[in-house]
SEVEX-676088 format. One record per residue (C-alpha): y, x, z; residue number from 0; chain. Coordinates in nm, 3 decimals, always signed. Each point is the difference from the previous one (the first is absolute). Example, Ala and Ser with C-alpha at 12.3 -4.5 7.8 and 13.67 -1.06 7.14 Angstrom:
% residues 2
- y x z pos unit
- -0.450 +1.230 +0.780 0 A
- +0.344 +0.137 -0.066 1 A
//
This chain:
% residues 291
- y x z pos unit
- +0.005 +0.013 -0.013 0 A
- +0.340 +0.100 -0.064 1 A
- +0.303 -0.059 +0.226 2 A
- +0.294 -0.163 -0.129 3 A
- +0.272 +0.246 -0.073 4 A
- +0.300 +0.011 +0.167 5 A
- +0.198 -0.055 -0.314 6 A
- -0.173 -0.329 -0.048 7 A
- +0.070 -0.101 +0.376 8 A
- +0.377 +0.103 -0.037 9 A
- +0.049 -0.261 -0.285 10 A
- -0.064 -0.281 +0.244 11 A
- +0.171 +0.160 +0.291 12 A
- +0.344 +0.002 -0.168 13 A
- +0.267 -0.272 +0.095 14 A
- -0.168 -0.131 +0.300 15 A
- -0.037 -0.367 -0.065 16 A
- +0.356 -0.102 +0.076 17 A
- -0.064 -0.342 -0.147 18 A
- -0.219 -0.097 +0.323 19 A
- +0.141 -0.297 +0.170 20 A
- +0.147 +0.021 +0.329 21 A
- -0.169 -0.134 +0.325 22 A
- -0.347 +0.028 -0.165 23 A
- -0.300 +0.024 +0.243 24 A
- -0.323 +0.149 -0.131 25 A
- -0.306 -0.044 +0.219 26 A
- -0.271 +0.259 -0.017 27 A
- -0.327 -0.026 +0.182 28 A
- -0.337 +0.166 -0.002 29 A
- -0.175 +0.339 +0.010 30 A
- +0.056 +0.213 +0.305 31 A
- -0.097 +0.313 -0.204 32 A
- +0.326 -0.033 -0.196 33 A
- +0.240 -0.173 +0.247 34 A
- +0.171 +0.326 +0.101 35 A
- +0.049 +0.074 -0.386 36 A
- +0.130 -0.346 -0.090 37 A
- +0.224 -0.013 +0.314 38 A
- +0.137 +0.332 -0.090 39 A
- +0.065 -0.117 -0.365 40 A
- +0.158 -0.313 +0.140 41 A
- +0.240 +0.187 +0.224 42 A
- +0.133 +0.218 -0.270 43 A
- +0.019 -0.289 -0.254 44 A
- +0.208 -0.200 +0.246 45 A
- +0.234 +0.286 +0.064 46 A
- +0.082 -0.004 -0.375 47 A
- -0.005 -0.367 -0.038 48 A
- +0.155 -0.142 +0.306 49 A
- -0.010 -0.355 -0.121 50 A
- -0.364 +0.006 +0.007 51 A
- -0.228 -0.034 +0.313 52 A
- -0.377 +0.095 +0.006 53 A
- -0.239 -0.098 +0.282 54 A
- -0.325 +0.241 -0.013 55 A
- -0.283 -0.101 +0.245 56 A
- -0.385 +0.111 +0.004 57 A
- -0.293 -0.198 +0.135 58 A
- -0.243 +0.139 -0.297 59 A
- -0.038 -0.071 -0.360 60 A
- -0.171 -0.335 +0.031 61 A
- +0.276 -0.105 +0.238 62 A
- +0.242 +0.095 -0.280 63 A
- -0.167 -0.150 -0.275 64 A
- -0.053 -0.327 +0.186 65 A
- +0.375 -0.018 +0.080 66 A
- +0.064 +0.019 -0.386 67 A
- -0.265 -0.255 -0.075 68 A
- +0.169 -0.232 +0.258 69 A
- +0.352 +0.076 -0.126 70 A
- +0.109 +0.179 +0.335 71 A
- +0.090 +0.324 -0.157 72 A
- +0.115 +0.114 -0.335 73 A
- -0.179 +0.341 -0.010 74 A
- -0.350 +0.061 +0.149 75 A
- -0.088 +0.366 +0.078 76 A
- -0.361 +0.065 -0.067 77 A
- -0.223 +0.310 +0.015 78 A
- -0.265 -0.177 -0.191 79 A
- -0.036 -0.235 -0.304 80 A
- +0.037 -0.377 +0.051 81 A
- -0.328 -0.173 +0.006 82 A
- -0.129 -0.295 -0.202 83 A
- +0.004 -0.231 +0.308 84 A
- +0.356 +0.091 +0.069 85 A
- +0.096 -0.046 -0.375 86 A
- -0.157 -0.343 +0.015 87 A
- +0.192 -0.104 +0.307 88 A
- +0.330 +0.146 -0.176 89 A
- -0.067 -0.236 -0.290 90 A
- -0.039 -0.296 +0.227 91 A
- +0.351 +0.075 +0.151 92 A
- +0.170 +0.062 -0.346 93 A
- +0.008 +0.364 +0.032 94 A
- -0.082 +0.250 -0.259 95 A
- -0.058 +0.337 +0.167 96 A
- +0.102 +0.291 -0.213 97 A
- -0.041 +0.365 +0.146 98 A
- +0.177 +0.322 -0.021 99 A
- -0.118 +0.342 +0.085 100 A
- +0.270 +0.153 +0.231 101 A
- -0.165 +0.324 +0.106 102 A
- -0.342 +0.186 +0.018 103 A
- -0.195 +0.082 +0.306 104 A
- -0.278 +0.249 +0.079 105 A
- -0.180 -0.193 +0.249 106 A
- -0.078 +0.248 +0.278 107 A
- -0.290 +0.037 +0.220 108 A
- +0.105 +0.166 +0.336 109 A
- -0.212 +0.154 +0.281 110 A
- +0.104 +0.147 +0.351 111 A
- +0.176 +0.333 -0.062 112 A
- -0.277 +0.181 +0.208 113 A
- -0.277 -0.138 -0.233 114 A
- -0.150 +0.280 -0.215 115 A
- -0.099 -0.268 -0.274 116 A
- +0.273 +0.025 -0.273 117 A
- -0.199 -0.086 -0.315 118 A
- -0.172 -0.312 -0.065 119 A
- -0.139 -0.186 -0.306 120 A
- +0.087 -0.362 -0.089 121 A
- -0.365 -0.081 +0.069 122 A
- -0.003 +0.176 +0.352 123 A
- +0.327 -0.180 +0.081 124 A
- -0.165 -0.345 -0.097 125 A
- -0.312 +0.079 +0.189 126 A
- +0.213 +0.089 +0.311 127 A
- +0.226 -0.317 -0.008 128 A
- -0.315 -0.227 -0.065 129 A
- -0.149 +0.153 +0.316 130 A
- -0.296 +0.179 -0.176 131 A
- +0.119 +0.355 +0.076 132 A
- +0.078 -0.024 +0.397 133 A
- +0.013 +0.374 +0.100 134 A
- +0.241 +0.261 -0.104 135 A
- -0.312 +0.243 -0.010 136 A
- -0.125 -0.188 -0.305 137 A
- +0.284 +0.131 -0.204 138 A
- +0.050 +0.341 +0.128 139 A
- +0.196 -0.066 +0.314 140 A
- -0.078 +0.013 +0.360 141 A
- -0.270 -0.212 +0.189 142 A
- +0.216 -0.289 +0.093 143 A
- +0.027 -0.365 -0.105 144 A
- +0.228 -0.112 -0.267 145 A
- +0.269 -0.269 +0.119 146 A
- +0.156 -0.204 -0.279 147 A
- +0.359 -0.110 -0.038 148 A
- +0.097 -0.247 -0.274 149 A
- +0.236 -0.274 -0.099 150 A
- +0.015 -0.353 +0.076 151 A
- -0.157 -0.252 -0.255 152 A
- +0.313 -0.115 -0.138 153 A
- +0.097 +0.365 -0.106 154 A
- -0.005 +0.089 -0.354 155 A
- -0.114 +0.349 +0.106 156 A
- -0.290 -0.151 +0.173 157 A
- -0.105 -0.191 -0.312 158 A
- +0.055 +0.291 -0.234 159 A
- -0.182 +0.245 +0.230 160 A
- -0.301 -0.242 +0.015 161 A
- -0.013 -0.068 -0.370 162 A
- +0.051 +0.358 -0.131 163 A
- -0.163 +0.203 +0.269 164 A
- -0.247 -0.176 +0.226 165 A
- -0.113 -0.256 -0.290 166 A
- -0.136 -0.203 +0.282 167 A
- +0.094 -0.107 +0.337 168 A
- +0.171 +0.180 +0.297 169 A
- -0.200 +0.081 +0.316 170 A
- +0.044 -0.242 +0.287 171 A
- +0.088 +0.291 +0.214 172 A
- +0.325 +0.088 -0.197 173 A
- +0.304 -0.037 +0.227 174 A
- +0.269 -0.229 -0.186 175 A
- +0.343 +0.151 -0.009 176 A
- +0.321 -0.182 -0.085 177 A
- +0.152 +0.279 -0.194 178 A
- +0.010 +0.352 -0.128 179 A
- +0.161 +0.144 +0.284 180 A
- -0.233 -0.173 +0.249 181 A
- -0.293 +0.170 -0.184 182 A
- +0.186 +0.330 +0.014 183 A
- +0.040 -0.040 +0.377 184 A
- -0.369 -0.094 +0.052 185 A
- -0.154 +0.270 -0.230 186 A
- +0.249 +0.258 +0.183 187 A
- -0.131 -0.096 +0.332 188 A
- -0.358 -0.015 -0.081 189 A
- -0.195 +0.322 -0.089 190 A
- -0.277 -0.213 -0.159 191 A
- +0.248 -0.232 -0.185 192 A
- +0.030 -0.058 -0.378 193 A
- +0.244 -0.235 -0.178 194 A
- +0.192 -0.068 -0.318 195 A
- +0.349 -0.013 -0.081 196 A
- +0.259 -0.005 -0.268 197 A
- +0.117 +0.370 -0.113 198 A
- +0.351 -0.068 +0.107 199 A
- -0.132 -0.032 +0.355 200 A
- -0.236 +0.297 -0.042 201 A
- +0.264 +0.248 -0.101 202 A
- +0.206 -0.053 +0.324 203 A
- -0.296 -0.051 +0.239 204 A
- -0.074 +0.265 +0.264 205 A
- -0.325 +0.048 +0.191 206 A
- -0.211 -0.108 -0.292 207 A
- -0.155 +0.180 -0.283 208 A
- -0.017 -0.143 -0.359 209 A
- -0.330 +0.020 -0.154 210 A
- -0.041 +0.130 -0.358 211 A
- -0.202 -0.259 -0.200 212 A
- -0.256 +0.041 -0.294 213 A
- -0.165 -0.283 -0.191 214 A
- -0.335 +0.148 +0.059 215 A
- -0.126 +0.256 +0.257 216 A
- +0.048 +0.346 -0.113 217 A
- +0.251 -0.106 -0.256 218 A
- +0.354 +0.081 -0.041 219 A
- +0.174 -0.070 +0.341 220 A
- +0.362 -0.098 -0.041 221 A
- +0.281 -0.067 +0.237 222 A
- +0.220 -0.317 -0.014 223 A
- +0.285 +0.235 +0.054 224 A
- -0.077 +0.151 -0.344 225 A
- +0.234 -0.171 -0.239 226 A
- -0.172 +0.113 -0.306 227 A
- -0.323 -0.106 +0.126 228 A
- +0.127 -0.356 +0.099 229 A
- +0.186 -0.051 -0.317 230 A
- -0.296 +0.124 -0.221 231 A
- -0.269 -0.211 +0.179 232 A
- -0.185 +0.314 +0.152 233 A
- +0.055 -0.115 +0.331 234 A
- -0.237 -0.310 +0.006 235 A
- +0.182 -0.249 +0.234 236 A
- +0.335 -0.010 -0.152 237 A
- +0.153 -0.337 -0.054 238 A
- +0.324 -0.200 -0.125 239 A
- +0.219 -0.152 +0.249 240 A
- +0.137 -0.341 -0.125 241 A
- +0.273 -0.241 +0.034 242 A
- -0.082 -0.383 -0.096 243 A
- +0.258 -0.232 -0.120 244 A
- +0.010 -0.356 -0.119 245 A
- +0.025 +0.011 -0.393 246 A
- +0.245 +0.211 -0.166 247 A
- +0.276 +0.131 +0.249 248 A
- +0.357 -0.063 -0.066 249 A
- +0.337 +0.068 +0.180 250 A
- -0.010 +0.151 +0.343 251 A
- -0.383 +0.043 +0.001 252 A
- -0.006 +0.174 -0.333 253 A
- +0.286 +0.222 +0.095 254 A
- -0.178 +0.119 +0.304 255 A
- -0.324 +0.060 -0.184 256 A
- +0.195 +0.186 -0.267 257 A
- +0.132 +0.217 +0.291 258 A
- -0.343 +0.088 +0.128 259 A
- -0.113 +0.135 -0.342 260 A
- +0.323 +0.181 -0.062 261 A
- +0.024 +0.383 +0.057 262 A
- +0.170 -0.071 +0.331 263 A
- -0.241 -0.259 +0.105 264 A
- -0.321 +0.221 -0.100 265 A
- +0.148 +0.302 +0.168 266 A
- +0.006 -0.208 +0.319 267 A
- -0.383 -0.062 -0.087 268 A
- -0.062 +0.376 +0.024 269 A
- +0.214 +0.042 +0.324 270 A
- -0.212 -0.250 +0.165 271 A
- -0.308 +0.211 -0.109 272 A
- -0.154 -0.203 -0.289 273 A
- +0.009 +0.066 -0.355 274 A
- +0.213 -0.141 -0.277 275 A
- -0.116 -0.245 -0.249 276 A
- -0.195 +0.127 -0.299 277 A
- +0.188 -0.030 -0.340 278 A
- -0.279 -0.278 -0.116 279 A
- +0.084 -0.201 +0.296 280 A
- +0.360 +0.019 -0.063 281 A
- -0.037 -0.094 -0.363 282 A
- -0.194 -0.292 +0.114 283 A
- +0.247 -0.134 +0.225 284 A
- +0.292 +0.056 -0.267 285 A
- -0.190 -0.177 -0.252 286 A
- -0.093 -0.310 +0.232 287 A
- +0.324 -0.013 +0.191 288 A
- +0.262 +0.205 -0.192 289 A
- +0.053 +0.218 +0.295 290 A
//
């Protein structure tokens, strides 16, 4: 995948949307993975456009999509794709969900900073979180039980990880946490702990180690901090991060999306520890919405 050029982004970053109506309020709800990112984008955008008010809250991707479906927000943040049942619900309420990729995430597996295990395959991670591998000694670590830390079921990260890594169900022993920061703190305090978080949180986390991941045991192990590996797909659990809107955005909503995909907006993406959108995703958004 090729990252969109700064020249391409700069075109949409010019003349920052002076036509936005005053006193607009944009409600954004959803993914806890990108809540800090979108809050930062909103803060900068409101400074530049004082007539616009933006409220950004979390609760998980499922919560955000449900709010969009029920017309309780204008933009839903999501770290997973909308599912068929949600689309059906949207149709029933007269909502036509359309998605835009706003950033790329290298979903990161983390262990306690004292754990000697720093390389795992996707298969091994899946077996660990399904409860089939229960001791660190079975993957080259110390003889101690593995303690699992994951997200709540309405989290898009929970669903993505289950679908792409577990390919099955989580072990009943997994500790359910409300957000990335809670997982970091839990694993940091637990020598036996393992969890998964967005790369934006992994970069700034202390007391935990980021695991290099290979598609197969003995294969090419890559770090989610390796931009080239994430962008090329060599890092096996990278994912797009989405925003969903109803139909074709216009007015203040479109203007804010344009800002997020502008050179300045994508610079914020990188400052928050994620990766900019690919050229392909930018072209898709531009073709669909004229961003």
